[in-house]
N, C-alpha and C positions, 0 to 999 in steps of 0.2 A: 831746545830740541836742534839736532844736528841735521844737516844735508846728509842725505844718502844717496851716492852716484853709481849708479849700477853699467857693468861694462859686461860684454857678452863674449862668447868664445868663436872661434874661425868660424866661418861659416854662417853665423847665425847673428841675431840682434836680439835687442832688450825684451823681445817677446819669451825669452826663454824664461824670463821672470814671472810669466801672467800667473803661476801658482803659488808665489810667495806673498806673503802677508806683512807689507811694510805700512799699512795705511795710516800710521801714528806718527809719521816722518815725514818730511818734505823731500821726494823723492825726484831725482835727475835720471833720466835716461842718457846714455852717452852714446850716440851713433858714431860709427866709424867715419873717419874724416880721410881724405887720399892722402897718402903717405907720399914722400920723394922717395926714388928708388934707393937712396942712399941712408934714410932712416934706419935705425936700429930701434929696440923695444925701449931703450933709453929716450932717444929723442923724440920719439912717437908720444910717450908718455909726457913730455914737456908742452908738446903741441896740445894733448886735450886738456892738460892744465889750463893753457891760455883759452883755450877754445871755451871751455864749458866754465871756467873761473871756479875751478876747485880751490879751494882754500884750507888752510890750516885747521884743525880741530873737525875736519869732515870725517864720513864713513864713506870709505869706498867698498865696496863687494864687486868681484871678480868671477866669471865662470872662465874653466880651462885658460886659452888665452889671456882674456880678460883678468885672471888673476897673477899671471906676471907681468902684465903690463900696470896692474894695482900695487904690486910690489916695487916696481921702479918710479910710480907717483910717490908711494911712500917714502922711498929714499930720498925724494926733493922734497916733499912737505911734511912737517909733523902732523898725522892723522890720529884723528882719536880712536879709530878702528878700520883696520884692514882686513875684510874677510874674502878668502878664495875657497871657492867651490870647483871640486875637480879639476884641482891646478896642482903647481909645485911653486915652491918659495926659493928655491937655487938649483943650479945646474947640477949638483950634487942628487937631487931627487928624480932627475930627468931619468926617464926609460933608455935599455941600452940602445935601442935602435937609433936614437938622436946621434951617437958616435958613429953609427954606421951610415947613417944619411947626410952626415957631415962629409965623411970620406968617398962616399958615392952619392952625390947629389941627383939622384935620378928623378926627383921631383922639378928639375930644371927642365926634364924633357915632356912632363906632362903640362899641357896646356892649362892654363887657369879655368877656361870655360869649359873643359872636360871635367875637370875635379868639381864643378859646381853643379854637374848634370850627372854624379855618380852617386846620389843619394841611395839608392837601392843597394851599393856595394858598401858605403861607409857605415849605414844605419845599423848592421848587426855588430859591427864594433862596439859601437855607443850604447847598445842595450837594448831592451824589448819597449816597445812604446805601445799606447792605446792606438786606436786609428786617429783620434785627434791630434794626438801629439806627431803622430807620424805624418800628418799633414803638414802640422806647423814646422817640424824639423825640413821637409822637403821644400816649402815656401820661401824658407828663411835660406836654404840652400841654393836654391834657383834664382833668388833676389840678390845673393853675394855678388860684389863685385871681382870679375876674375883676376884684374891687377893687384887688389887687395890680397885676394887668396895667396898668389904666387908670391907678393912681398911679404906677407906675412909669415909662411912656411920657411923662407930665408932667413927673416930675422928671428925667427924662434929657434932654428938651429944654430944660429951665431951666439944666441943669449948665454952668457957666461957667468951670472952674476951668483956672488957667494954671500953675498949680505944679507941678513935678515933684520929689517927694520923692527923697532918696536912696536908693539900692540898689533901683531898678525894673528891672526887666527885660520885655521885651514880646516875644512870639513871634506873629506874623501869616502869613496864607498869602497867595500873591501871585495865589488865585483868590478872595480873600474879596469878596462880593458886598455887603456891610454895608458894612466899613470897607475903603476901598481902600488896600492896602500902600504905595502911592507918598506918600500924605499922612502917615505915621507915621515918625517919626525914631526913628535909632537901634533899629530891631527886628531881631530875628534873622526872615529870612525863611522860611518852610518852603514848599518848591517845590509846587506844586499844591495846597497848602492852602486849603481853603473857611473858610466861618464856623462849620461844625462841625468841623472838623479834629480836634479833642479826640476823635472818634468814630473817623474813618477814616485819620488820620495820628498814630495814637498811638504808635506805634513809634519814628518820629522824633522826636516830643514827648518821649517817655520819655528818649531820649538826648540830648536837649538839657538838659532836667530835672536829669539827673545831673551835667552840666557845669556849672551855673547853681549847685547845690547846694553842688559841691565848691570854689566861689569864695571 
């Protein structure tokens, strides 16, 4: 039985996986650690490996930002499987607005604390949620570190990865307004899946994960 490490997305914690069934495996929730302002996603991935003792032949599952970090972990360690949910593998799959925000880094003008209080504006971009999931989304965002959010936005836009490690699987929704499924190669498409499909498409995702784990 392999260890399974869960990494959340920006503005979230591993409660995003509450509806995901991994009961048969040893699951380790990876909480965000404080980055140095000079950290890249690559150096931050190395810190998570050390902090959580992620070892070769582990399984790492990453959602959104967590998926990008999972790719960086897989470039350092030979993982059994790397599973990305609502994420991207390389910079070539990034949306057009990444280039815009690199040229015009308006995010630098937004205080991190403001970002973590704008759930009502961000939520429609991520997709429809039940009342319970909406509460959890807002609670995770409010409890996010503003400093981490600011660092992560910078690190994500600076990410220039073009390497796809072995044993990478990616699940994306055809209604994801953050990462367009048409730009993502070799993805497993979840019909009607939004950027937060880990919430509302958990049944479909659980079935896909079971198939991946058996491979």
